[in-house]
Every structure is written in structure tokens, then in C-alpha cells.
N, C-alpha and C positions, 0 to 999 in steps of 0.2 A: 504496500500498500503506502503511495505517494504522493501527501498531498502537497508538493512544491509546483506551483504555476509554471509552466515553460515563461521564457524570455518572451515570446511574443503577449503570452496571454497576460502578463505584468507589463507589458509596451503600451499593449492597447487600455488595459482598462487606467491605466495613469492617462494616458490621450481623453480619454474618456472626460474622466474625472476631471482633468485640468478645462475640457472645453464644459463641461456642467458647471463648475465652479464662479467661469469665468461668463459663460452667455448664458446660460440658464438660469439659475441660479436669481438673480440681480432682477429679474422678469416675470418668477415663480406665484409671488403675488398678486401682481395684476393681471398674469395669465388668469388665476383663480378666480377675483372679484369681477374682474368683467367678461367670462367666460368665454376666450378668445385664442383660441385656436393659433398656436404659433408658425405660419406658413416658413419665414425666413429661414428659422429655427431647421426645420428638417429639410431645409435647403441645404441648409451648410452641413446637416449630418447627412446626406447624399451624398456630400463632395468631401468628407471624409472620408466616404465607402463606409459606413456604418450601418449604412439599410441592407447591405447584401453581405454583413459579415459571414453569414454561417455557409454562404453560396460560393461552388467555384469561380475561378475567375472566367471558364470561358462563358459563361453566360451575365457574367458583366460585377459579379461579387469580390470578395476578399481571399474567396479561399480558407476563413476561417474553419473556426470549429462552434458545438453548443457552447461547451464550457466559456469559451471568448464571448460569444454573444450571450449569455446571461450573465460575465460581467459586467456587460456594456449596459443590460437594462436597468441590474441594480443601480449603477454608479446615476445613472437619469433618474434613475426613480429615488433616489435619494435625495435629489433639492427638489423635482418638482411630479408628482405623480400623473399631471395629464398628462405631463410634453411622455412618462416614461408607457403609459398605457397607449398613446397612439404609435407610439415607434414601434413596442411589443406587438401590439395587432396587424403591424402594414408588413411585420419580418414575418412572424411567424403564421398569421392568418392570410394574409393578404400573398405573402409570396411563396410560401411553403407549399401549399398543396401542388401548384405547377410546377415545382422543382420535385414533387414527389411522383406524381402522377402525369402531367403535361407529357406529349412529344416531346420531340426537337423542334420540329417547328412552332410549339404556343409557347415553349422555354424561349426560343427565340424571339416571336413578338411580344410573347408578352409576360415573363419573366426579366431576359432582359434591361427595358425602361423601370425598374422597378429594383433588380439586385444594385443598379450603378447609380442607381440616386435620383433618376430624372423625376419618377412616379412614382406615385403614393398606390397601394392596393387594401381592397379589404373583402369581405368574407360575409355573407347574406345567408344567416341559418336562423337566428332567432323570427319566431314571427309572434303574433297575438295572442295565438292559443298551442303553439309549440316553443315551448322554451327549455324545459328542463329533459320534457316528450321531443325530441327530436323527432321522432319518429310519425310525429302527429303532423308534418309538412303538408300545408295544403297548397302552398304553389304549386304549380304545375307546366309545363313543358313537356309541349304536345307539337310532333313531327309533323312537320307542314311541305313537301320536299326533302332538300336537303337547308331546312331551318328546321330550328324549334320558334314556336309562339310560345313565348310565358306569361302567366299571368299570378297575380297573388300579390303578397306585404309579406315584406320580413320591420321587423322593430329593432331598436335598442342597438344598431349599427355603425361599426367602431372607426372612423374614419371616412363613411359614406361619402360627405360633401365636397370631400376632398381629393380623389381616389379618381384614376385613368381609369380604374376598370375595377368590378365587387364582383366575385364568384359567388353564385347564385344556387341555393341546394335548391330542388322540385324533384316532382313526383313527374318520373317518365313512363310508367307502366306499372304491369306486376306480374310478381315475377309463380312460379309453379303450384305455390301455398295461395296465390293470389294477396299476396303481401304489396305491400306499394313497394317499387324499385323507387329509392332516391338517388339522385344526379350527380355532380355540383360541375356549372356550366359558368365559363365566365360571360361576362355582361359588358362592352364598354358600355361609358357612365355617358356617352352621348347619343346611347342608340335614342333611337323616337319612342316613345309609350312608358320611358324609367322617368319615376316621379322625386325627387331626392328633397327630405324636408328634416330640417334640425333644428324644431322647436323646443325640443327640451330643457326643462329650466332641473338640473339636477344638483342632489345635496355634494358629491363629491367629482374630484377628478371631471371640474368644469370647464377646463380647456381642452380637452381631446371632446374631441367633433362624436355627436352620437346625431343617429338620422332616421329617421321611418322611410322606409320605398316603399312606392307601389309600382308594380307592374303591369301595364296593361295591353295584351297582344304588343308585346317585345319580341323582336324578331332576328336571333341570331345565327351565324351557321352551327348547322352540325359540328362540325368542325370544333368547336370551341366546345366539346364538352369533356372536362378531363376523366383520363383514367376510363377504366373498367363501367358499363354504367351497371352491368351487375350488381356491384360492389362499393357503389356509390357513397351508402350508409357507412359500410367497413372505413372506408377513403378518411370519410370525415373525423372521422371517431381518433383514425391513427393523425390525421391534423390536430386536432384538440390535446392529442398526449403528448406532443412538442410543445403548442401556445401554452399547455399548463405549467411549464418548467418556467415561460418566459415571465408566466402571472407569479411565480412563486421569488424567483428573483427579482420584479416588482412590490410585492411586498417585502424582502429583505430589505429593499433597498428605503423602502419607507419606516423600517422597523429600525435602523442601523439609525437614521437621522432620527429618528425620537429619541434613543438610547446617547446617544451624541446630545441634544440636544437639552436633556432633564441631568445631564450628568452632568455640564458645563452650570446650567443653571444653578444645580444644588452646591456644585464647588463655591459658587458665587452667593447665593441668599443667606441672607444670617439672621436668626432668629434666637431668643434666648442668649445674645451673647456669641455665638458660634456658625460654623457654615451649616446647612442641615442635614451635608452632606458626611458629616459624624453621627448622625444620629443614627443608632441600629435599624429605624422603622425605612428609611432611606434608603440605605444599606442592602436590605433584604431586595426592595424595588430594582433597584439598578443592578444586582448580581442576577435578580430573577432575569429579567432583558437579558443583561447580558449572555447569559446561559442558550437562552430560548434564540437568541438571535442567531450563536454561534453554532445549533443544535440543528438552523433551518438551512444557514449554510450550505454547511456539509450535506444535507440531504440534496438538496439541490445542486451539490457537485454530483455528486452518486449519480443520479438521476441523469444528468448533464452528459454524466462521462459514461454510463450504459448505453446512450442516444448515440454518442460517436463511434462507443465502439458495433453497435451493431448488434445489439442484445435485445433481450425485449426489457420495455422499460417503462410500460402502463402505468403496473403499481406505486413504484416509486413517483413516478411523476403525480401521479393524485395524492402520496402521501406527500411532499413536496409543496403543491399549491394547497393543500389543505393545512399543514404544519405551518407553513411560511404566513399565509395571507392573516390566519389566526394569530398567529405573532405579531405581523400587523396589527392588527387591531387593541391584542394586549396590550402591547409595548404603546402607542400613540396615545393609549386611557392612561397606562399609567404616568405616561411625560406630560398630561395636562396636569396628574394628582400633585404629581412632584409638585408643579409651577402652582396649583393653589390656583387664585382668584386669577392671577395674568394668564396662566393655560385655555384660561376659556374666552382670551384676546385675540385676535385675528393678528395682532401685532408679534407676539409669540408665536404663531406657524404653527405649534402642535394640534392644534383644534383641525386645520386642515389637514395633518396627518392621519387625522383621527376618520373625518370626512370621505378621504379617501381612499384608505385603507377598507372601510366598509364595502366599495362596490366588488372588491376582491373574494370577497368571502360568496360572492354571487357571480359576479362574470366566465364566463369557461369553466361552468358549471360550479352550481353551490358547494358551499361545504357538506351539503348531504349527499349531496351527488357522487362529490369525490370517496364518502366512506361508502356508498354504494361500490363503487365502480374498484374499490381493496378489497369490500368483503367478497366479491364476485372472482378478484383474482388469489382469495385464499382458497377460494372452492364450496364459498356459502352459495 
């Protein structure tokens, strides 16, 4: 067992941290308050090659691995949950299905602009009546000659308003048992009949674009179908497995930021003639936070390592996502408690960490769904 990061991984982490501290952190409060999607920051992330970290150079990527990508998500999430979420969704959901299941032609056409940072991608799975029950998808894609005609509605879709294309899940037929075949289809956002609105007023991650999508007789070529049409459901479950590692890393970033803020404040804040970090009750809180952050980090690195080695990682990704995101919420909550009344005020930022962390226990599979995934992997 070797817990040492490679020189390339350390270099990338430092580069991302420096960029996050210099360019993202000073704007994090405004991004949250104004619910502002920072397009210029994503342009710079693309120029730095960060939108293509886990993809080969032949497709415009950086040729990195999942561990390196997870480190980048953590560092961005540490300063801004909104930017971290949109970054993770662009790489894991907007690009990954094309890389995993696309043809060479599809990778050339759809993946290259994403991995090289020239465009953003999005993944349209959730529907008003199909959230945790992804198999309950109602959106349909009916074949008409060489085209699909797609009708349906998607909600809570990250980055859709700024994406060049959206990977949409839709029912394309029935299998031998009469069950719906759910496939993934690439839909360019300039396709007639596609309407994207982003009127959600969210509790947290307010600067991450979240949109509703309506598809009315949207016509795209059948060549935009990703992978095996008979295995579409399994394919997007595989996509979510990888995505859970990145959401876990985002939770880790928020947890780390919460710990740092709480520790700094505890050393500065004086009560009864001494810093509150001298009090055992505060020390216990900080100790628990530090322990959980480190445990979450190790679980994430293990899941990422398994993925990079081509080994099964479904259980470990679910464990990492579950533990790291719940750690993020607990750490942010404790950071507020340590700050006392000041923790409730926007200027101290820890209240934002709590609001941002809550979404991570819901998106890309709720905590309850993660527990179901783990139980099934155990053979229950």
C-alpha cells in the first residue's frame, strides 16, 4: 500500500489550489449571493486543461487519472461549492458517457470540445417523476427513419443553460420482458424544440447552473445514440458510479474548508481569558472533524484508485459518496457551532458551507440510495 501521490498528481493539486485561491475564492461570496454562474472561470479552467484531466490527449484531454481529477474537484470545492459542483458535473457527467460508450466518431465530434475546454457538457437524467427511481423515465425517443424524435421533460439538470450539448436519457423501446429500454442520446442545445429554463431559487450551490429542460418533437440523428441501446440503463449507472467519486471529492473539499475555518477561529476567539481552542469540548469537535475528513479522503482515493486500475468500484464509490458528503454536512454544522453567533452570519462563510453541503446528500443518488447500493453489493 502506497499512500504517496505521484509528482504529477502533486503538481496538479498545487496548480489547482493556486488557481482556486487566486481566482475563485475572492468571488465565492458574490457567486453565492448573486447566484452567478462564473463563465469566465470555466473558460480559464478549460485553458488550464482541467476540464479534460481524466481523458486521453488524443481526445483533447490531459491524460490524467481519476485520482488527479478527484484532487482537482476537492481543491475547487474547498473554496467554492458552486464552482466545484459545476466542474464535477461537466467532467463526470457531461463528458464521461461519451468517453466510455461513444464511437470514435462521437468522441471526435462531441468529446474533444469538452475535454479541450472549448465547451461544457450536461447530463439530463432526472425528471419530475423519476428521481431516485431512474428506471421510471418518461421521456421517449421514437425512431423516425434515421432520426430520433424526443419528447419529455427533465429537471434539476446541472450546467444545461451553458452547455453545448446535453446527454438525455429516454425510453427507446421495450425488451423481451416488456420492460422499458432506456438509452442515452446526445442532444445539441441548439436543436429546435429544446427549451432550457433556469428559474430555480436554490438554498445552496447557488452559482451552479441548474435548469429545467423541455423537449418537444426534438429531432436528432440516430447516430447520436451512445453505446448499446439495450444497455442504456446499465451504462448510465456506470456513469453515476464515476460521478459519485467526484461528488465525494467535492464534499471532502467543503469538509476540509469547514475544518480550516473552525480551527483558525477557535485559535483566535477568546472567552474566559483564553482561546476557545483550549477548551476540551472544542478540541473534541475539531478532533472528530479532522478524523472524518481524513477517513473520507482515504475512501475517495481508494475508490479512485480502483477505477484507475480497471477494478470494480461500485461499492467503494457509493461508500465514498455517502461518507464524504455526510462528513461535509457534519463538519460545516460543527464549524458553525464553533463560530457561535458569528457562524450564522454570511461574512464568516461557514453558513454557506452548510447550505452547499446539503445538496451533496441529495444529488447523484441520495444518501438513502447509496445505502441501498452498498447493501446490494453486499449481496442483500
